[in-house]
C-alpha positions as CSV (number, residue, x, y, z in Angstrom):
1,M,36.1,86.3,22.9
2,S,35.8,84.6,26.3
3,V,33.7,81.5,26.4
4,L,32.6,82.3,30.0
5,P,29.1,83.5,28.9
6,L,28.5,80.3,27.0
7,V,29.8,78.3,30.0
8,F,27.5,80.0,32.4
9,T,24.4,79.6,30.1
10,S,25.2,75.9,29.5
11,G,25.5,75.4,33.2
12,W,22.1,77.0,33.9
13,A,20.5,74.9,31.2
14,S,22.2,71.7,32.4
15,G,20.7,72.2,35.8
16,I,17.2,71.9,34.1
17,N,17.8,69.3,31.4
18,A,21.4,68.2,30.9
19,Y,20.6,65.7,28.2
20,A,18.9,68.4,26.1
21,V,22.0,70.6,26.4
22,I,24.4,67.8,25.3
23,L,22.1,66.8,22.5
24,L,21.6,70.4,21.2
25,F,25.3,71.2,21.3
26,G,26.2,67.9,19.6
27,V,23.7,68.5,16.8
28,F,24.8,72.2,16.4
29,G,28.4,71.0,16.2
30,A,27.8,68.0,13.9
31,T,25.7,70.1,11.4
32,G,28.3,72.9,11.3
33,V,26.0,75.5,13.0
34,S,28.7,76.2,15.6
35,D,32.5,75.6,15.6
36,Q,32.6,76.1,19.4
37,V,31.4,72.6,20.1
38,P,34.1,70.0,20.9
39,E,34.3,66.8,18.9
40,S,33.5,64.6,21.9
41,L,29.9,66.1,22.0
42,Q,29.4,65.5,18.3
43,R,30.1,61.7,18.4
44,T,27.2,59.5,17.2
45,D,27.2,57.4,20.3
46,V,27.0,60.5,22.5
47,L,24.1,61.9,20.5
48,I,22.2,58.6,20.6
49,V,22.6,58.2,24.4
50,A,21.7,61.9,25.0
51,G,18.7,61.5,22.7
52,V,17.4,58.4,24.5
53,L,17.9,59.9,28.0
54,F,16.3,63.2,26.8
55,L,13.2,61.2,25.8
56,C,13.2,59.4,29.2
57,E,13.4,62.8,30.9
58,A,10.7,64.3,28.7
59,V,8.3,61.6,29.9
60,A,9.3,61.3,33.6
61,D,9.3,65.1,34.0
62,K,5.6,65.4,33.1
63,I,4.3,62.9,35.7
64,P,3.5,64.2,39.2
65,Y,5.8,62.9,41.9
66,V,7.8,60.9,39.3
67,D,9.4,64.2,38.3
68,S,10.5,64.8,41.9
69,I,12.0,61.3,42.1
70,W,13.8,62.0,38.8
71,D,15.1,65.3,40.1
72,S,16.4,63.6,43.3
73,V,18.4,61.1,41.2
74,H,19.8,63.9,39.0
75,T,21.0,66.1,42.0
76,V,24.5,64.8,41.2
77,I,24.1,64.0,37.5
78,R,23.1,67.5,36.3
79,P,25.9,69.5,38.1
80,V,28.5,66.9,36.9
81,A,27.1,67.2,33.4
82,G,27.2,71.0,33.6
83,A,30.8,70.9,34.8
84,A,31.8,68.5,32.1
85,V,30.2,70.4,29.2
86,A,31.6,73.7,30.5
87,A,35.1,72.2,30.7
88,L,34.8,70.8,27.2
89,L,33.7,74.2,25.8
90,A,36.6,75.9,27.6
91,G,39.0,73.4,26.2
92,Q,37.7,73.9,22.7
93,S,38.1,77.7,22.9
94,G,41.3,78.0,25.0
95,S,40.1,81.3,26.5
96,L,39.3,80.0,30.0
97,P,41.0,77.3,32.1
98,E,39.0,74.1,32.0
99,I,39.0,73.7,35.8
100,A,37.6,77.3,36.3
101,A,35.0,76.6,33.5
102,G,34.0,73.3,35.2
103,A,33.5,75.1,38.5
104,V,31.3,77.8,36.9
105,G,29.3,75.3,34.9
106,G,28.9,72.8,37.7
107,S,27.9,75.4,40.4
108,T,25.5,77.2,38.1
109,A,23.9,73.8,37.1
110,L,23.5,72.9,40.8
111,L,21.8,76.2,41.6
112,S,19.4,75.9,38.6
113,H,18.7,72.2,39.5
114,L,17.8,73.2,43.0
115,V,15.5,75.8,41.7
116,K,13.9,73.3,39.3
117,A,13.5,70.7,42.0
118,G,12.0,73.1,44.5
119,T,9.6,74.5,42.0
120,R,8.5,71.0,41.1
121,M,7.9,70.1,44.7
122,A,5.6,73.1,44.9
123,V,3.8,72.2,41.7
124,N,3.2,68.7,43.0
125,T,1.1,70.1,45.8
126,S,-1.5,70.8,43.2
127,P,-3.9,67.8,42.7
128,E,-4.1,68.0,38.9
129,P,-1.4,66.8,36.4
130,F,-1.7,69.6,33.9
131,S,0.5,72.1,35.8
132,N,3.4,69.5,35.7
133,I,3.0,69.1,32.0
134,G,2.9,72.9,31.4
135,V,6.0,73.6,33.6
136,S,7.9,70.7,32.0
137,L,7.1,72.0,28.5
138,A,8.1,75.5,29.4
139,E,11.5,74.2,30.8
140,D,12.1,72.1,27.7
141,L,11.4,75.1,25.4
142,G,13.4,77.4,27.6
143,V,16.5,75.2,27.5
144,A,16.2,74.7,23.7
145,G,15.7,78.5,23.2
146,I,18.5,79.7,25.5
147,I,21.1,77.2,24.1
148,S,20.2,78.0,20.5
149,F,20.4,81.7,21.3
150,A,23.7,81.3,23.2
151,V,25.4,79.7,20.2
152,F,24.8,83.0,18.3
153,N,24.8,85.6,21.1
154,P,26.4,84.1,24.2
155,V,26.5,87.4,26.2
156,A,22.8,88.2,25.8
157,A,21.9,84.6,26.5
158,A,24.0,84.6,29.7
159,V,22.2,87.8,30.9
160,I,18.9,86.1,30.3
161,A,20.0,82.9,32.1
162,G,21.3,84.9,35.0
163,S,18.0,86.8,35.3
164,L,16.0,83.5,35.1
165,L,18.3,82.0,37.8
166,V,17.7,84.9,40.2
167,L,14.0,84.9,39.5
168,G,13.9,81.2,40.1
169,I,15.7,81.5,43.5
170,V,13.3,84.2,44.6
171,T,10.3,82.1,43.5
172,V,11.5,79.0,45.4
173,V,12.1,81.1,48.5
174,F,8.5,82.4,48.1
175,L,7.2,78.9,47.7
176,A,9.2,77.4,50.5
177,A,6.3,77.6,53.0
178,R,4.1,75.7,50.6
179,I,6.7,73.1,50.1
180,R,7.2,72.6,53.8
181,R,3.4,72.2,54.3
182,F,3.4,69.6,51.5
183,L,6.2,67.7,53.1
184,R,4.5,67.7,56.5
185,R,1.3,66.4,55.0
186,R,3.1,63.6,53.1
187,A,5.0,62.6,56.3
188,R,1.7,62.5,58.2
189,R,0.1,60.3,55.6
190,R,3.0,57.9,55.6
191,E,2.8,57.7,59.4
192,E,-1.0,57.1,59.2
193,R,-0.5,54.3,56.7
194,R,2.2,52.8,58.9
195,L,0.0,52.8,61.9
196,A,-2.9,51.4,59.9
197,R,-0.7,48.5,58.7
198,A,0.5,47.9,62.3
199,A,-3.0,47.7,63.6
């Protein structure tokens, strides 16, 4: 069976939380739950690093504005991680060229990352912190659920991931006006602070 559905799903999930994807695949491989996980993701050092970085992301992702800074830093990291995981999965199965798998995983991760970052910018326009925590928990649980499901039913998981990606893109387009207003207000406040310091 082609590994493409698993590659696509892992790319989508990597765009949201790449460290969780690496950690989950590594644990599933190390515990024998799945034989599709390459040895390199099952190494103890990889699992430890992924676990520590996952905990860092779990905290940063729930703090207003810190989450957007974290997302900015990960604009390169998540797509690269998505491409790397996809290429490793393809190399393990031998049913899809690794370069093609990397392209699918990386581009899907970039799209889902942009959806996440855009949604978070909209959420940060709300003055209370609870929406950030709720959205972050939903993302964490979504990634854990979709990767776990993909190990056992990759085609159905890919359909769900694709639907969520399309829904996310539509949502960000809908929220774009709110995001633009937020960015204008923030730029105006920065300018006011600059003028106040100059005076």
